[in-house]
C-alpha positions in Angstrom: 23.1 124.6 144.2 24.1 126.1 147.4 27.2 125.7 149.4 25.5 123.8 152.2 24.0 121.4 149.7 27.4 121.0 147.9 28.9 119.8 151.3 26.0 117.7 152.1 26.5 115.6 148.7 30.2 115.6 149.1 30.0 114.4 152.6 27.4 111.7 151.3 29.6 110.6 148.5 32.4 110.3 150.9 31.1 107.5 152.4 31.1 105.2 149.4 33.5 102.9 149.3 34.0 102.9 145.1 35.0 106.4 145.2 38.2 107.8 145.3 39.9 109.9 147.7 39.5 113.5 146.9 42.6 115.6 145.8 44.2 117.2 148.2 43.7 121.0 148.8 47.0 123.0 148.5 47.2 125.5 151.5 49.3 128.8 151.5 49.8 131.0 154.0 49.9 135.0 153.1 51.8 137.4 155.1 53.4 140.3 155.7 56.1 141.7 158.2 53.5 144.8 159.1 50.1 146.4 158.7 49.1 148.4 155.6 50.8 146.7 152.6 48.0 145.8 151.0 48.2 142.2 152.0 43.9 141.2 152.5 43.4 143.1 149.3 46.0 140.9 147.7 44.7 138.0 149.0 41.0 138.5 147.8 42.0 139.5 144.4 44.7 137.0 144.0 41.7 134.2 144.7 39.5 135.9 142.2 42.5 135.6 139.7 43.3 132.1 140.4 39.1 131.1 139.9 39.4 132.7 136.0 42.2 130.0 135.9 39.3 127.8 136.5 40.8 126.6 140.4 38.2 126.8 143.1 39.3 128.9 146.0 38.5 129.0 149.5 40.1 132.1 151.6 40.5 131.6 156.0 40.5 135.1 157.1 42.9 134.0 159.9 43.9 137.8 161.3 42.4 137.7 164.7 42.6 141.2 165.6 41.9 143.0 162.2 40.1 140.2 160.4 38.8 142.4 157.1 38.7 140.2 154.1 34.7 140.6 154.3 35.2 144.1 154.3 37.3 144.6 151.2 34.3 141.8 149.3 31.3 143.8 150.7 30.6 141.1 153.3 28.9 140.8 156.4 29.3 137.4 157.5 26.9 136.1 160.3 29.0 133.4 161.6 32.6 132.5 162.1 34.8 129.2 162.7 34.2 129.7 166.6 30.4 128.7 165.5 31.7 125.8 164.2 33.8 124.7 167.5 31.1 125.3 169.5 28.9 123.0 167.9 26.5 125.8 166.8 26.9 125.6 163.0 28.5 123.4 160.7 31.3 124.5 158.6 28.8 124.8 155.5 26.5 127.3 157.4 29.7 129.4 158.3 31.2 129.6 154.4 30.3 132.8 152.5 29.7 132.6 148.9 31.9 135.4 147.2 32.3 137.0 143.7 33.6 135.1 140.9 32.9 131.4 142.8 35.4 132.2 145.9 34.5 131.3 149.2 35.0 132.9 152.6 35.6 131.1 155.6 35.5 133.9 158.5 38.0 132.5 161.1 37.6 135.3 164.0 37.8 134.0 167.2 36.7 130.6 166.7 40.7 130.2 165.7 41.9 130.9 168.9 39.8 128.1 170.1 41.3 125.6 168.6 44.3 125.3 170.7 41.6 124.4 173.9 39.8 121.5 172.3 39.9 118.2 173.8 41.4 115.6 171.7 38.1 114.1 170.7 36.5 117.7 170.0 39.6 118.6 167.6 39.4 115.2 165.7 35.7 115.9 164.9 36.1 119.3 164.0 38.9 118.1 161.5 36.8 115.5 160.3 34.2 118.4 159.0 36.8 120.6 157.7 38.4 117.2 155.7 35.0 117.9 153.8 36.4 120.9 152.1 39.0 118.6 150.5 36.7 117.8 147.3 35.6 121.4 147.2 38.8 123.5 147.3 41.7 123.2 144.9 43.4 126.1 146.8 42.9 127.3 150.5 44.6 130.8 150.7 45.1 132.0 154.3 45.1 135.4 155.2 47.3 135.8 158.9 47.5 138.6 160.3 50.5 140.9 160.5 54.0 140.1 162.4 55.7 137.9 164.5 52.7 136.1 166.7 52.3 133.2 167.5 49.4 132.8 165.5 51.2 133.7 162.4 54.0 131.5 163.1 51.7 128.5 163.9 50.3 129.1 160.3 53.6 129.4 158.7 54.5 126.1 160.0 51.4 124.2 159.1 51.1 125.6 155.2 52.3 124.2 152.2 53.8 127.2 151.2 54.2 131.0 152.6 54.0 134.4 150.5 55.3 137.6 151.9 53.6 140.7 150.9 55.8 143.9 151.2 56.1 147.3 149.4 59.1 149.3 148.8 58.7 151.0 151.9 62.4 150.4 154.2 60.7 149.7 157.3 58.0 147.2 155.1 61.4 145.4 153.6 63.0 145.1 156.9 59.6 143.7 159.0 59.1 140.9 155.8 62.5 139.8 156.0 62.3 139.5 159.7 59.5 137.3 159.0 61.2 135.4 156.6 64.0 134.8 159.0 62.2 133.5 161.7 60.3 131.1 159.0 63.5 130.0 157.8 65.1 129.1 161.3 62.3 127.4 162.3 61.2 125.5 159.2 64.6 125.7 156.7 62.5 123.9 153.9 59.6 126.0 153.8 59.0 127.7 150.7 58.8 131.1 150.3 57.4 133.6 147.8 58.0 137.5 147.6 55.1 139.8 145.9 56.0 142.9 146.4 53.2 145.6 146.3 52.6 149.5 145.4 55.5 149.9 142.9 56.1 152.7 140.6 56.8 150.0 137.8 58.1 146.2 137.0 61.6 147.5 137.6 61.3 148.6 141.1 59.1 145.9 141.8 62.4 143.1 140.8 65.2 145.6 142.7 63.1 145.5 145.7 62.5 141.8 145.4 66.3 141.5 144.3 67.5 142.8 147.7 65.4 140.4 150.0 66.5 137.2 147.9 70.3 138.2 148.0 70.2 138.9 151.6 68.4 135.5 152.4 70.6 133.8 150.5 73.6 135.2 151.8 72.6 135.2 155.3 69.6 132.8 155.6 71.0 130.2 153.3 67.5 130.0 151.8 66.2 130.6 148.1 63.5 132.5 147.9 61.2 132.9 144.9 60.0 136.3 143.2 56.4 136.2 142.1 55.7 139.5 140.8 55.2 143.1 141.6 51.8 145.2 141.4 51.9 148.6 140.7 50.7 151.6 142.5 47.2 152.3 141.2 44.5 154.7 142.0 41.6 152.2 141.0 42.7 149.9 143.7 42.0 152.4 146.4 38.9 153.5 144.4 38.0 149.8 144.6 38.6 149.5 148.5 35.8 152.4 149.0 33.3 150.8 147.0 33.9 147.4 149.1 34.5 145.3 145.9 37.6 143.6 144.7 39.5 145.9 141.8 39.8 142.3 139.4 35.9 142.5 139.3 35.4 146.3 139.2 38.4 147.6 137.3 39.5 144.6 135.5 41.8 146.4 132.7 43.8 148.2 135.6 47.2 147.7 136.2 46.9 146.2 139.5 44.4 143.7 137.9 46.4 142.7 135.2 49.8 142.6 137.7 47.4 140.1 140.0 46.3 138.0 137.2 50.4 137.5 135.8 50.9 136.2 139.8 48.1 133.8 139.7 49.7 132.4 136.3 52.9 132.4 138.4 51.7 130.6 141.2 50.6 127.8 139.5 53.2 127.2 137.6 55.5 126.9 140.7 57.1 123.5 141.4 55.1 121.8 144.0 55.2 118.7 145.6 51.8 116.9 146.9 49.7 118.9 148.5 49.7 117.5 152.2 45.9 118.3 152.4 43.5 120.7 155.2 43.4 117.2 157.4 46.8 117.4 158.3 46.9 121.2 158.0 44.9 121.8 161.0 45.9 118.7 162.7 49.2 120.2 162.7 48.3 124.0 163.4 46.0 122.9 166.4 49.0 120.5 167.8 51.4 123.5 167.5 49.2 125.5 169.3 49.0 122.8 172.2 52.4 122.4 172.4 52.9 125.9 172.8 50.3 126.4 175.2 51.6 123.2 177.4 55.1 125.1 177.2 53.6 127.8 179.2 52.2 126.0 182.2 
């Protein structure tokens, strides 16, 4: 059964009054203070690791400027969310089945268009997005780097926020900047840190501890350290072949680290997810309010 058929069947089932409401999807925004820290590669391979735990995982490529999750996966999507917004395609038709059972939702310029939708159009789109509620256990949102309006909106709307950094001083500084803004705007936001490209586990812990300490001292928030990923030549080799290293080099050090992080993610204490409907509704309202404030 292909992706489109599964969505059609779910939509038909949702009309039945005797069926229970599907379990709500857990929405996680993954961001970084700067580019070049391996965020997108992390997102793709984390999705595959989570699928190995039996989770149904979707990736929303939300980097409006440099969307490249498809490149890491070796895919060439024909459509993106803009086609859904313009009612040229359904959500099922833009979804791309990836390896290990994961699914990619190409965002592209369609994400920016959400802010300009009329109320009726927005509700119609959200109604379609709700169909994913029964298909995805986890939605990973790969944002752009930095502190753009788009990134901060995704941070505000999601249940959780993961920040990817490296031991490089500029990466740590910029990661703290993202954490600071997120904490100031949303003091109850659950924020976790992942340190990429480390020499060993000890360096990963030391880098994370610096961020945790300064955030506790100056922002009065407690971050969670999810884990670190060792620098590994096989990661770059996989990127060059446009394949996830979790599949191409499953015994690599980086793959082992990603699997450990996936396990730690699933053990995080969490409240009941708000689900996709509330996530996209909140996201579009945030953008709408910001647009009005500029007028």
